[in-house]
N, C-alpha and C positions, 0 to 999 in steps of 0.2 A: 504494500500500500504506500502511496506517496506520503511524504512527511507531514502534510497538512492534517492527515488523519490522526496524528499523534499529539497535536497541540493541546496543552492543558489549559483549563480554566484558571482564572486568577485566584491565587490563594488568599490574597488580601488586597488592600488598597495601597500597600507599600510598593514604590516603583522598583523595577529591576535596575540594577546598577551594572554597567559594563565599563571598566576603566581601561582606557587605551594607554600604552606606554608613550612617554614624550618622544618627540621626533628624533631627539639626539640620543635616545637610549641605546645601550649596546644591544646588538642582536644576539639572541640565544644561539648557541652553536647548533649546527645542523645535527639532527639525530638520524641514526641509521638502524636498520633491523626491523623485524616484524613487530616486536614489542613496542618500539617507538612509534611505528605507523599506527598501531592499534590505539595507543594513547592519543596521538594527534587526531585520529578519527573520532575518538570519544569526546575530546575537547570540542571538536567542530560540531558534533551532534548536540552537545549541551548548549553551545552558542545558538545553534539554530532553534532549539527548543525554547530558549529564553526569548528569542525574537518572536516566535510563534505565540508564546504566552502573552507577550505584550500586545500583539495584534488581537488575540482573543479577549484580553482584558478590555480593550477599547470597544469591542463588540458587545460585551456583556455588562458594561456599566453605562450604556446609553440611557437616556431618560425612558420612562415607561413607554411601551410601544404606542404609536399613534394609531389607535384603533377605535376612534370615536364613533364612526359609523357602525362598526360591528357591535359595539357595546350598546349604543343608543337604540339600535333596531332589534337587539336580542330579546327573545321571549323566555319566560320562566315556566317551568313545569313543576308544579308543587306535588310532593309526595308525603306520605306519613312515615317514611323510613327513618328508623332511629340509628343514626351513624355511631352513637355511643356504644352500640351493642355489636360492633364488628368482631368477627371471630379471630382474635389475636392469640398467638402462642404466648407462653409465659415470658419469653425474652422481649416480646414486642417488636422483633425484627422480621418475623414472618407470621403468616396467618395459620390458623388451625387447618390441618388437612381436611379435604372434602370427601375423601373416600373414592374419588374417581367416578362416582355416579355410574357404577356398573349397571348395564341393562338400559342405559339411557339411549335415546334415539333422536334422530333429526326430525323435528316436528314440522308439519305443515302449519302455515300461519293461521289458517282457518280453524285448525284443531284447538289452538289456544284462544282464539278470539270468539269462538262460538259459545264458550262458557261466559260466566259473568265476572270472573276474577281479573282477567287481563284487559288492558286498555291499549288501543292502537294509537300510536303517535305518528301522525302523518308528517313527513319531512321531505323537503325538496333538495336537501343536501347543500344549501347555500345560506339560508337564514339561520343564524346561531340560536340555539335553544339550550338554556342551562337548566339542569335538573337540580332541585333543592330538596333537602331533607326536612324533617318536621321542625327543626330549629332555624331554618332559613339558610343553612350552609349550602354552597354549591358543591355537589358531590359527583357530578358528571356533566359533560358538555358535548352537545352535538355541534362541533366546532366548524363543520362545513369545509370550505376550501378557499384558497386565495382568490381575491377579486381580480381575476385574470381571464380575459376573453379567450385565451389559448389554453386554459387549464384542461379542457377535454383532451386535447392532443398530448398534453404532458402525462396525464394518468394513463391514457391508452398506450402511450409509448412504454411506460413502466410495466403495464400488463403484458405487452408483446415481449418485453425482455424476460419476464418471468416464464412465459410459455416457451420461449426459445431455450432458456436455461434448463427448464424441466426435462427437455429431450436429451440433454447431455449429462445431467447429474446422475449419480448412482446412489439411490436412496436405500440405506439399510432398513431392515424390517421395522425397527423401532421408530424410524422417521416416516414410515408409511402408515402405521397403525399404532396410535398412541391415545392417551387419555383425552385429548382434545378432539379426536375424530379420526376418520379414515381418509386421510389425504396426505400427500407428501409435504413435509415441512423441514426446514433447516434454519438454525439460528446462528448468528454471527455476532462477534463482539466479546465483551469481557463478562465473565461470570465467576461465581464462587459458591460451591455447595455440591451436593451429590457425590461426595467423596474426594473432591479436589483438596489438595493440601494447601494451596495458595491461590489467590485470585489470578486468573490468567485468561488469555484469549482462547475461545473455543477451538478445538482441533477438528480438522476434517481431512478427508482423503485429498490427494493432490488434485484430482479432477473436480471435486466439489468445491475446494478452496478457490480454484481458478474461477469457477462460475460465480461464487459468492462475492469474490473481490470485484468482478465486473459489475455485479448488481450494486454493490456499495458505491462504485464510482459512476454509476449511471445518473445522468442529470435529473431524471424524474424522481428517483428515490432520494437524491440529495434535497430536492425541493420539498418533497413530501415530509421528509424527516425534519427539515427546518421549520416547516409550517406547524407540525405537531408540537415542537418545542416552544415555538412562539405562542401558540394557543394556550399552552400550559402557563407560560409566563403572564399572559393576559388575564386568565380566569382563576389562577391559583398562584399569584406571584410569590407568596412566602414559601409555598411548597416547591416551586421552581427554584428558589434560592437555596433551599435545603438540599435538593438534588444536585445543583451546581456546585455547592460547597463540598459535598461528599465526593462528587466525581473528581473535582480538582485535587482533593487530598489523595484520592486513590491514584490518579495519574502521576502526581508528584512523587509518590512513594515508590513507584516502579517504572522507570523509563522504558521498559520492554513492553508495557501494555499499549495496545493500539486501539484507539477509539474508532467507531464506525464513521461518524460524521462530525466535522468541526463546528456544525451549526445546531447541534442537538445535545441535550444534557442526559439522555438515556445511555446506559452502558451497553445495551445489547438490542438486537433486532431479530425478528423472525420473519422469514419469507414462507408464506403458505401458498404452495405452487398450484393448487387446484388439480384438475380443471373444475372441480366442484368442492370448493372449500366451504363447508358448512359445519361449524364446530358443534360438538355435543355440550350439554350442560356441564359446566365446570367452574372452578375458581382457580386462579393462578396463585396458590397459597405460598409458594416460595418467594413471592415478592413482599414488600412492605405491606402490612395490613391497611395502612392509610395511604399507600403510594398509588399513583396513577400510571396508567399505560396509555399509549396512543394506538388506535386501530384505524387503518385506512382500507376501505373496500375497493376492490378492483374487479374488472371483468365486464361481461356483457349479459346483463339480466334485468328483468323488470322489478325494480325495488318495491313496487306496490303489491306485488304478488309473492315475492320470496326474497331470501337473503336478509331478512330483518334481523336486527340485534334484539335478542330477548334478554331483559334484565329481570330475572326470576324473583328476586327479593323485593323488587319495586312493582312487579306485575305489569311491566311495560313491554309492548312489542313495537319496536321502532323501525320505521322505514330507513334503509341504509343504502343510499344510491352509490354507484361506482364513482370513485374519485373523491369521496367525502371522508372526513375524519371525525372520530368520536373519541373523547377522553373519558376514562372511568377508572375507579379503584378496583382493578380486576381481581385482587386477592380477597376483597371483602364481599363483592357482589357476584353471585352465580350468574353466568351469562352463556348464551349459545346463539346459533343462527337458525333461521327457518330454511326449509328446503327450497331449492330453485327448480326451474323447469328442466326437462330432460335434455333439451338442446341448448340450454344456457350454460355459461361459464362464470365462475366466481373464484377469485384469489383474494388474498389480503396480505397486508404488511403491518407488522406491529413493532412498537418500541417499548422497552421495559428495562428495569434494573432489579437484579436479584437482591432480596433482603439481606443475604449473607454479606454483600459488599458494604452495606451500611454498618453491619455488625463488625466487620473487619476494621474499618476506619475508626469506629467508636472505641474499639479495643486497642487503639494505637498501632494498627498494622500487625497484629499477631493473632495466632490461634487461641481458642478459648483456654486450652490447657496452660499456655504460657501466660495469658492474661490473668488467670485466677491463681496461678502458682504463688504461694507465699502471702496471699491476702489474709488479713486479719478478719476476725468475725465481724468487726464493725464495718470493714470495707465490703465484705460480702453483703451485709445488710443494706449498705448504701447502694450497691449495684442492683440488688433486688428491688429496692424502692424506685430506682431509675427505670428499671424494666417495667414495673407495674404502671408507671406514669407515662410510658412512651406513647401509647396510643392517644392519651389525652393531649399530650404535646403535639402529636401528629395532627389531630383534629383542629388544633389552634392554628395550623398552617393553612386551613381552608379559609375561603373568603365568602362573604355574603354578596348578594347582588349590589347592595348599596355601597359596600366597601370598594368593590371593583369600579363602580361608576364614580365614586368620589375620588379615587386615586387617578382615574382617567381625566376627570375634570381639572384636577390640580396638576396633572402631569408630573406626579411624584416619581422618584426612583423606586425601584423595588424595595419594600421595607426591610430593614435588617432583622435578622433572627434575634429573638429575645432569649 
């Protein structure tokens, strides 16, 4: 991947310092040998990373995004959902497992809507609609798409790239039949969990890595990724800041880690290749309980008849047109898709960050065994209290409609974490 994919987010507001020697300084003697060349290359890489970090800093400390029209025209969808009851594990870094919903199936939209419990949310994929819980917190956003007359060609180009890559990828069985459904899927980016000893970039066969790298460099997916991240910054600015701060700490701790996109704060992405990507009911419990993911629908299908996003805990069946993006706390809320027509196609692209990465940085970049080694009883109690309060802290990072509008009116910077 090119070097831009490795740029870190700013660790703080402190400027980077690069001191150049005076013009009359003595030159360092020339170095020879492989070891010297490796050192020189390492120094050059660090200089490059500092320059990239400065550029990324400028990008991420701009005033609050100028999204007056999107926010002013946005609609609210009220629910009775109690976000305080999200299923968090004791650590607060991941959600409780959902059991995989064995025996689950892909439902037809009419199956769910013929009853009295589910409500249809009609959506054209452009007008922003924010879903709020019983306390008025924004808990999910139908973010739509960029205000670009050429957007259809952008997302269709991404869909074509996925279809092309699918023909060349070699999908192992676990990538074809998994807890989210029966469709080929591959993830790229940084992860931690599932037996990994350290955070690292996900490994793939040479063939699959080549195809994933091409998708990550594709202009369509770069734009989709950036739009999702900006939408999070617009509708959950404090949560966005929390993700950005954690991601920065992670990247600074290990220069070997490679980020997917330099315009997104999520650590990983999943390409769901289709041609009929309709997920089963599930929760992404390995993510932060209060964390959000970004989902973008792609393909050629009628969104009024199929491909809906079903939010089971909210009893909503949402029309989800190709090229549009939805943000939601995927570890907390069970979700799935409705079936599409036999001759239709549907793929999707998601961005997420594993909860284990937040745990790693919170523990000072070390495994649990090392973090807890030698702790006193008082220290253990302190950590337990922090874990118990983590979800409450996470929910404090959510915003209300009025908070978002007020920040937009005053064009404030993203508020600092407290």
